[in-house]
N, C-alpha and C positions, 0 to 999 in steps of 0.2 A: 665427649666426655661427660657426665650430667652427674649431677648430686642426687644422693637420695638422704632421708633421713627416715628412722624407723622411730614408733611409740607404740610401746607392749603396758596400757591402762593400768594394768594386775598390780605389779613394783610399790606404782605411784598414790594406787587407793588403800595402802595401805596402813594404820591406823595411826600409828607411829614406829618412827626408827628404834630396832633396840641398838642395831650395832650402828656404827662410823659411817659405815658402805651401806645402810638400806637408803630404797629408792622410794619412802614416803614423800609426796611432792616433788619424787624429781629428787630429793636430797635438799631440795628450798627450802630458807624458811616459811614459805607460805605458798599455796596454789598460786595466787596473782603472782610473783616471780617465776614460780616454774612457767606462767603461764606467757607470761613476758619473755623469756630467757628462747621460749619454740618462736616468737612472734617478732625478736631479732633478728636470730640465725634462718630465721625463714625470708628474712626479707633484703638479709645480706646476700643471701645465697643466690638471689633471683636477681642478684643486681648487676653476677658476673656469668651467670648459666643462663643459658633458653631454659634445660631442663631440670626441674627440681621436685622429685618424686618424695611422695609419704606412703609408708608398708606401716600398714595400721592394722588394728582389730575393729571392733562397728563401734565400742567406746568410744577408740580414740580420731574416727572422723567425725562423730556428736559432737564431738571437743573442740577438734583444731577445725573441723572443717565446718560443720555444718551450725556450732557459736560461733568462734574465733573468725571465720572468713577468710584460716589462712588460705595466701593465691598458690597452693603447688599446683602444677603443671600436672598430672598426672599426681593417683589416689588408686593405692589397693588396698584392699583390704581382706586384708592375711593369717590375720596373729590370732587372731580367736582362736584357732586350733592348739595351743599356748594354753587353754585358758584351767585345763590339771593341772600343770606346771607349779612346784612351789613361788610363791612371789619374791622370791626374795632373789631365784635364779633372772634377775633382770636382764642383764647380760643378751640371753638368750630370743630374747626379740631380735637383738641387732642381726646374730647372729643366721636367725632364720630368713632375713632379710638381704645378708651379705650369699645365703645359698641361692636364693630364687634370680640371680642375676643372670643373663648369656650376654650382656657386650659390656663395654669399659664403663665404668663408675666408679664413685668415688664415697663414701659413706663418713658424716659429719653430727657429731651427736649436739642434742639443744645445744648445749652449753658451750659449743661453740661458734666463736665469730669472725666475719674473717672481711680484712678491706681490701685484697688483689687476686685474679684467680690462683687456684694451682698452679705450682709446677712442677713436671714430670719431668726423669731424665730420657725416660726410657718405654715407650707403650708398653712394651710386652712386662717388665716390673708388675712388683706390687710395692701399693702404698701404704707406708705404715707415721704415724706421727714423730716417735723417736724413739729408741731401742732403751729398754729400761734392763737396770743392775741391779741383781737383790734387794727388792724391794723387800719392809719386812714380815710382812704378815703371807710372802710366799712359801717362805720355809718348811710352815707350821702344815699349809696346806699340800706341798708337795711329799713331804715325810708323807700325811695322811692318806695322800693318794697310793705312793709305791709301798704303803702297809696295808693298805685297805681294798683297794679298786682292783679292781677288772679291767685289764688296761693292754694295748696293743704289746710284743712281746719289744718290735722295735720301739717302739714311743718308753717305754719303761726304761730302756736299754741310755736312751736318750737325756733320761735327769738324775739331773745329780742334786745333793742335796746341799751341797756347800757353796757351790756357785749357781745361781738363777739368775738367765737371761730373758726375757720377756720384751713382746712392742708395744704399746701406745695404742691403744688404737679410736683412741677421737677421731684422726682420721682416721680411714682405713681404704683401702679398696683398689685401684688400680686397671693394666690392662689385661689380663689375666685372673676375667673373670672365673675362669675354669679350675684355678686355684681356691677362687672360696666356696666350691661344691664339692671339693671335696674336705677342706677345709670345716663346711657347718655339716655336713654331714658324719664327717669325724667326730668334733661336739656332743653333738647330740647322742651318736652313739656311745658317747662313755660315759655322757647321765643317764642314758637305758638303764645301762650295765650296773651304776652303781648307785640311782637312783635314794637307795635304800640304806645309804652309809654315810651318810651323810649328820647324822645323830653326835650333836658335841661338838659341832666347829659354826664359824661363821659362813654363813653359808650367800650369804653377800662377796665375802673376800673367794669364796670360793669362788664363785661366779667370774667373776674377775679373771685368777687364777688360770681359770680353764676358756676362756677366750683368746686371753691375750699371753700366755704359756702354751699352747696349743699351736699359737698363728707363730713363734718363732721358729718350734722347734719345725715344728710341718714345714718349712719354707725352708729350715735348711736340710732336711732326710729331702727335700725334692730338690734340692738347691737351684731356686727360686732367689733371685735377686730382691730383696727389700730397698725399696726409694724412702727415706727415712727423710721427712720435713725439714725435720731440727737432729744437727749435728752430736745437738747436748748428751749423753749418757745418763739418766739422770735414778737416780740411788730416793726417793721420795722427796725430793724440793726441785716444784714446776712451778717457782715464785717468777721464773722467767718468763712465763706463760699468760700470765696475770697484771700486764703493766700497762691498764684502760690510759694510763695519765698519757703512754705515748702514741695514739691511735691518735690517728694515722698516717705521720713522721717519721713515729721511729720503728713502729709498731703496726705491725699488720693482721698479726692471729693471735687472737685470747681463746686462751679455754678455760678459762670457771673448773676449775675437774678437783673430786674430791668436796666432802661434805663442810667443813671450813667456807675456804671461797664463798660459796654455796646459800651460805648464812651473812658472808664478811655485808656489811653496811657502804662499806666500797665498794662493791661489786656490783651491789642492789643498787645506790645510785648511780654505780656506771651504765647501767644497762637502760635504767631509765632517763637517764641523758640523754643517750646514744640513741633509743627508740623514737622521743621526744624530737632530737635536734633533724633526726637522717629522716624520715617516715610518720613529718607532722598529723598527717591527714589520720593514717593507722593509728597511731596515739592516741591521739581522744577517739577512736570507736572504740578502742579497744576500754578503754579508761572508762570508758559508759556504758562496756560489756561486762568489764567489771563491777561494775554497782549494779545492773541489774541482776547480776552471781551474789552480790553481799558479801564480796573479795574486799 
């Protein structure tokens, strides 16, 4: 099993966040913390996996590889073709990377940090972080999709305005890589057919809705088992994933999910401390690079 990460730069270059789920600076308080998150996530992944790959665009390679010297074992420059997509469709860089895989993989977001390898019950299953139920902003987006989008009939018939399940994809992957090719194609097909029907909605939240609701619906339609890392069914409260103070004895997994966590001084201090404690040589190299960048 290999770890992959994806970085489509355009969303992070947005001048400012206009909605809570926009991704200017990756959603972090500043570019420094965005890049430090990448550094810690990459180094921790390499501690437990021999292969950690980056799928990015030309600007992402220039930043993470040429400037930050992050030690990915493979770099695939493949996301430049998303240049014409709206910057708020930030999940589509991830979705593109999923669909390019032809072997078992686990994709982790750059705000995911872990202190033991992932456990997979069955190599033929697919993996997601946890099941979600009735996340608030999904209701408006699903209604918008049902009212305005061109959708496959089977998919439309699977949507419910009153009860919405989804899969959090902070961690996603598994042995059934063929599923992700169909999933990625479906997400892009939905967006291609409906790209002019996004007016008046929070596009960043629609991007999350498409990524995570389509994943759940397609897995059910294809009768593909999902192996969730956590048993908790979340309705919006992800505090249980942010207990940095319990690492690594009681907690071995952190996901700094959401803009509030990315601007929390508790989370920021913990990321700084962890990088300095666990990878001191790189920490001081990173600090020097930040000074040169004026961050």
